[in-house]
C-alpha positions as CSV (number, residue, x, y, z in Angstrom):
1,M,36.7,92.4,72.3
2,K,36.5,95.0,69.6
3,T,34.6,98.2,70.2
4,K,32.6,97.7,67.0
5,V,31.4,94.3,68.2
6,I,30.3,95.7,71.6
7,L,28.5,98.6,70.0
8,A,26.8,96.2,67.6
9,V,25.6,93.9,70.5
10,L,24.2,97.0,72.3
11,A,22.5,98.3,69.2
12,T,21.0,94.9,68.4
13,T,19.9,94.4,72.0
14,V,18.2,97.8,72.3
15,T,16.7,97.5,68.8
16,G,15.4,94.0,69.5
17,F,13.9,94.9,72.8
18,F,12.1,98.0,71.5
19,L,10.9,96.4,68.2
20,G,9.7,93.3,70.1
21,W,7.8,95.6,72.5
22,L,6.4,97.6,69.5
23,I,5.4,94.5,67.4
24,F,4.3,92.1,70.1
25,G,3.2,94.6,72.8
26,F,1.3,96.9,70.5
27,A,0.8,95.9,66.9
28,L,-0.1,92.3,67.6
29,A,-1.4,92.6,71.1
30,D,-5.1,92.4,70.1
31,F,-4.4,89.4,67.8
32,Y,-2.7,87.5,70.6
33,K,-5.5,88.4,73.1
34,T,-8.1,87.2,70.6
35,H,-6.3,84.0,69.5
36,T,-4.8,82.7,72.7
37,V,-6.6,80.5,75.3
38,F,-6.0,82.3,78.6
39,Y,-6.0,80.4,81.9
40,Q,-5.3,81.6,85.4
41,G,-1.6,82.2,85.9
42,L,-0.7,82.2,82.2
43,M,0.4,85.9,82.0
44,K,2.6,87.6,84.5
45,D,1.2,91.0,85.6
46,P,3.5,92.9,85.6
47,P,5.9,91.1,83.3
48,T,9.5,90.4,84.4
49,F,11.4,92.8,82.3
50,L,14.7,91.2,83.3
51,G,13.7,88.2,81.2
52,F,13.1,90.5,78.2
53,I,16.4,92.2,78.7
54,I,18.4,89.0,79.0
55,G,16.6,87.5,76.0
56,S,17.3,90.6,73.9
57,L,20.9,90.6,75.0
58,S,21.5,86.9,74.2
59,F,19.8,87.3,70.8
60,G,22.0,90.4,70.1
61,V,25.2,88.4,71.0
62,L,24.0,85.5,68.8
63,I,23.3,87.7,65.8
64,V,26.5,89.8,66.1
65,Y,28.6,86.6,66.6
66,I,27.2,85.0,63.5
67,F,27.6,88.2,61.5
68,D,31.1,88.9,62.7
69,R,32.6,85.4,62.8
70,W,30.9,83.5,60.0
71,A,29.0,85.7,57.6
72,K,31.5,88.6,57.6
73,I,28.7,91.1,57.4
74,G,30.2,94.5,58.0
75,T,27.7,97.1,56.9
76,F,24.7,98.4,58.8
77,F,22.2,97.8,55.9
78,N,23.3,94.2,55.2
79,G,23.2,93.4,58.9
80,L,19.8,94.9,59.2
81,L,18.4,92.8,56.3
82,A,20.0,89.6,57.5
83,G,19.0,90.3,61.1
84,M,15.4,90.8,60.2
85,F,15.3,87.6,58.1
86,I,16.9,85.5,60.9
87,Y,14.6,87.1,63.5
88,F,11.5,86.3,61.4
89,L,12.6,82.7,61.0
90,I,13.3,82.3,64.8
91,I,9.9,83.8,65.8
92,L,8.1,81.8,63.2
93,S,9.8,78.6,64.4
94,F,9.0,79.3,68.0
95,D,5.4,80.2,67.3
96,M,4.9,77.1,65.2
97,F,6.4,74.8,67.8
98,T,4.1,76.4,70.4
99,Y,1.1,76.0,68.1
100,G,2.0,72.4,67.4
101,S,2.6,71.4,71.0
102,M,0.3,73.4,73.3
103,H,-3.3,74.3,73.7
104,L,-2.8,78.0,73.8
105,F,-4.8,78.7,70.6
106,P,-8.6,78.4,70.4
107,A,-10.2,75.8,68.1
108,H,-11.3,78.3,65.6
109,F,-7.7,79.4,65.0
110,S,-6.8,75.8,63.9
111,S,-9.1,76.3,60.9
112,L,-6.8,79.0,59.6
113,M,-3.9,76.5,59.5
């Protein structure tokens, strides 16, 4: 495997982990606390960070594989823009499937949709 690919996977993994922590752990934490129906056992305390790390690593491999093999994206800036766009769509998709199939959001949240 090329050194450039390995470094890109590591950079994507670390960036994804810390941006996810910053966005969902801090910036949107109050929003999720307010707009999620909590029940006993829903949240792990403390969370299992190995799951976050493996999730970030698998997402990093996916993005780098797509960019390297199919999209031929070779610059940092183009990779950053494409990665942000793909990440946004994946998160939006996951959240909308969750919203459509589970009772994790209170009734007043449904009036927003």
